C-alpha positions in Angstrom: 145.9 -30.3 99.5 144.9 -28.6 102.8 146.7 -26.1 104.6 146.0 -23.0 107.2 145.9 -19.5 106.3 145.2 -17.1 108.7 141.5 -18.0 110.5 140.8 -20.1 107.7 141.5 -23.8 106.7 142.2 -23.7 102.6 141.1 -26.8 100.6 141.9 -27.2 96.9 140.4 -30.4 95.1 141.9 -31.0 91.7 140.4 -34.0 89.4 141.4 -35.2 85.5 139.4 -37.6 83.8 140.0 -39.6 80.5 137.4 -42.0 79.6 136.5 -43.9 76.4 133.4 -45.9 75.8 132.3 -48.5 73.0 128.4 -49.6 73.2 127.2 -52.0 70.9 123.4 -53.5 71.0 121.0 -55.7 68.5 117.8 -54.8 70.0 116.3 -56.8 67.4 117.6 -59.7 69.2 117.2 -61.9 65.6 119.9 -63.6 63.8 119.7 -61.3 61.3 121.1 -57.5 61.5 117.4 -55.9 61.8 118.2 -53.1 64.1 121.8 -52.1 65.0 122.7 -49.5 67.8 126.4 -48.2 68.3 127.4 -45.3 70.2 131.5 -44.2 71.0 132.2 -41.3 73.6 135.8 -40.1 74.2 135.6 -37.6 76.8 138.2 -35.2 78.8 137.5 -33.6 82.0 139.3 -31.2 84.6 138.2 -29.6 87.7 139.1 -27.6 90.0 137.7 -26.6 93.3 138.9 -24.3 96.3 137.8 -23.7 99.5 137.8 -21.8 102.8 136.3 -22.6 105.9 136.4 -21.2 109.4 135.1 -20.8 112.9 134.1 -17.6 114.0 132.5 -17.7 117.5 129.0 -18.9 116.8 129.6 -19.3 113.0 130.9 -22.4 111.0 131.7 -20.5 107.8 132.8 -22.4 104.1 133.0 -20.5 101.0 134.8 -21.2 97.7 134.9 -21.4 94.1 134.3 -24.2 91.5 135.8 -24.7 87.5 135.5 -27.3 84.8 136.0 -28.2 81.6 134.6 -30.9 79.8 135.6 -31.9 76.0 134.0 -34.8 74.4 133.6 -36.4 71.0 131.0 -38.8 70.3 130.0 -41.0 67.4 126.4 -42.5 67.1 124.2 -44.8 64.7 120.6 -46.4 65.3 120.5 -48.4 61.8 118.2 -50.5 59.9 121.1 -52.2 58.1 118.3 -55.0 56.4 115.4 -53.8 54.1 112.4 -53.3 56.6 109.7 -55.4 54.1 106.2 -53.5 53.9 107.2 -50.1 54.8 108.4 -47.1 52.8 109.1 -45.1 56.0 107.8 -45.5 59.5 104.1 -43.9 58.8 103.4 -45.6 55.2 102.8 -49.2 54.3 103.7 -50.7 50.9 107.3 -51.7 49.2 110.6 -51.9 51.1 112.5 -49.4 53.7 116.0 -50.0 53.9 118.7 -50.4 54.4 119.1 -47.2 56.8 122.4 -46.3 58.2 123.1 -43.0 59.6 126.7 -41.8 60.6 126.3 -39.2 63.7 129.3 -37.6 64.8 129.5 -34.3 67.3 131.7 -32.7 69.8 130.5 -31.2 72.9 132.2 -28.7 75.0 131.3 -27.6 78.8 133.0 -24.8 80.6 131.6 -24.2 84.1 132.5 -22.3 87.0 130.5 -21.8 90.1 130.9 -19.7 93.5 129.3 -21.0 96.9 129.0 -19.8 100.6 127.4 -21.6 103.7 127.3 -20.0 107.1 125.9 -22.5 110.3 124.8 -20.4 112.9 124.8 -22.0 116.4 121.7 -20.1 118.5 120.5 -20.2 121.9 118.7 -23.2 123.2 119.6 -25.8 121.1 118.9 -24.2 117.8 120.8 -23.9 114.8 120.4 -22.1 111.2 122.0 -23.0 108.2 122.0 -20.9 105.1 123.9 -21.3 101.9 123.9 -20.3 98.2 125.4 -21.4 94.9 125.8 -19.3 91.6 126.9 -21.5 88.8 127.5 -20.6 84.6 127.9 -23.1 82.1 128.8 -22.5 78.5 128.2 -25.3 76.1 129.3 -25.5 72.6 128.3 -27.9 70.1 129.3 -29.5 66.6 127.0 -31.7 65.6 126.7 -33.6 61.9 124.5 -36.0 60.6 124.3 -38.3 57.1 122.9 -41.3 56.3 122.1 -43.7 53.4 119.5 -41.8 51.8 121.7 -38.7 51.6 119.9 -36.7 54.0 122.3 -34.4 55.9 122.0 -32.3 59.2 124.9 -29.8 60.3 124.4 -27.8 63.5 127.2 -25.6 65.0 129.0 -22.3 65.2 129.8 -21.8 61.6 126.6 -23.3 60.1 123.0 -24.4 60.5 122.1 -26.9 57.5 119.6 -29.5 56.4 119.7 -31.6 53.1 116.3 -33.7 52.5 118.1 -36.2 50.7 117.1 -34.4 47.0 117.5 -30.4 48.0 118.4 -28.1 50.6 115.8 -27.0 53.1 115.2 -23.6 53.6 112.1 -22.6 55.3 111.1 -23.6 58.7 114.3 -23.5 60.2 114.5 -20.7 63.3 117.6 -21.8 64.8 120.9 -19.9 64.1 124.8 -20.6 64.5 124.8 -18.5 67.9 122.4 -21.2 69.0 125.5 -23.9 68.8 127.1 -22.0 71.8 124.5 -21.5 74.9 125.4 -20.1 78.1 123.3 -20.7 81.2 123.7 -19.4 84.6 121.0 -19.6 87.7 121.6 -19.9 91.5 120.7 -22.4 94.2 120.0 -22.0 97.7 119.5 -23.6 101.4 117.9 -22.5 104.2 117.4 -24.5 107.4 116.5 -24.5 111.1 117.6 -27.1 113.7 116.0 -27.9 117.2 117.9 -30.5 119.2 116.1 -31.2 121.9 118.0 -34.1 123.3 121.3 -35.8 122.4 119.2 -38.5 120.5 116.4 -36.4 118.5 117.0 -33.6 116.1 113.8 -31.7 114.5 114.1 -29.5 111.4 112.8 -27.6 108.7 114.4 -26.7 105.4 113.9 -24.7 102.6 115.9 -25.7 99.3 115.9 -24.1 95.6 117.5 -26.1 93.1 118.5 -25.4 89.1 119.4 -27.2 86.2 121.5 -26.2 83.5 120.4 -26.3 79.6 121.7 -28.2 76.8 121.4 -29.7 73.5 119.3 -32.7 72.3 121.5 -34.8 70.0 119.9 -37.5 68.2 121.7 -40.8 67.1 119.4 -41.1 63.9 118.4 -38.4 61.5 114.9 -37.1 61.1 112.3 -38.5 58.5 112.0 -36.5 55.3 110.1 -33.6 55.9 111.0 -32.8 59.7 114.5 -31.8 59.1 113.6 -28.1 60.0 111.6 -29.3 63.4 114.8 -31.7 64.0 117.2 -28.6 63.9 114.7 -26.5 65.9 114.8 -29.1 69.1 118.3 -29.4 69.2 119.1 -26.7 71.9 117.1 -26.4 74.9 
């Protein structure tokens, strides 16, 4: 939607998406089910951007706000359906390991907003200066649950952080807290550029750009090996 408002032209962009994905892979490329990888995702997203642009003498201004919400439900499994003869686990030899079938289920909700502005300033002698900046803020909330055929269990959400190694709860080494399942990240990006156009066919410019990247969660498609539950949980947020 576009419409004039005084010296500005207002632009509104609304987007909504609903997507579903099912992925199944047999990485072993064998007639028998040695390794199976499955992943499912159901995601709903809605976003809105409103910006105002206008020409003021030697200045071309644009400024605006952006907001987005992404709500996703995911399942995954990196499974060894058949016994792996010769291995008791990944690190030691002897006996048979498997079948190992993890069941991973998690939700993640992301709420983002940003404000931005840019000025293109036409200068004398075929020069132009461009200055822009953007501030953004992301909140990410996760509910992660994993269990496998060896009764190993991992829970990481805003109500509980829990690990079970197959025989007893893990009570030492865990440093993450339920509050770590709801994280807020913010930063800014900026741009400064100077253009020089000596002729209609030649453009010389120099620019400086500062980018930024949000944080999030490392959500595995398998459960950790016995003894590594605490490190697994501690490594989820980043």
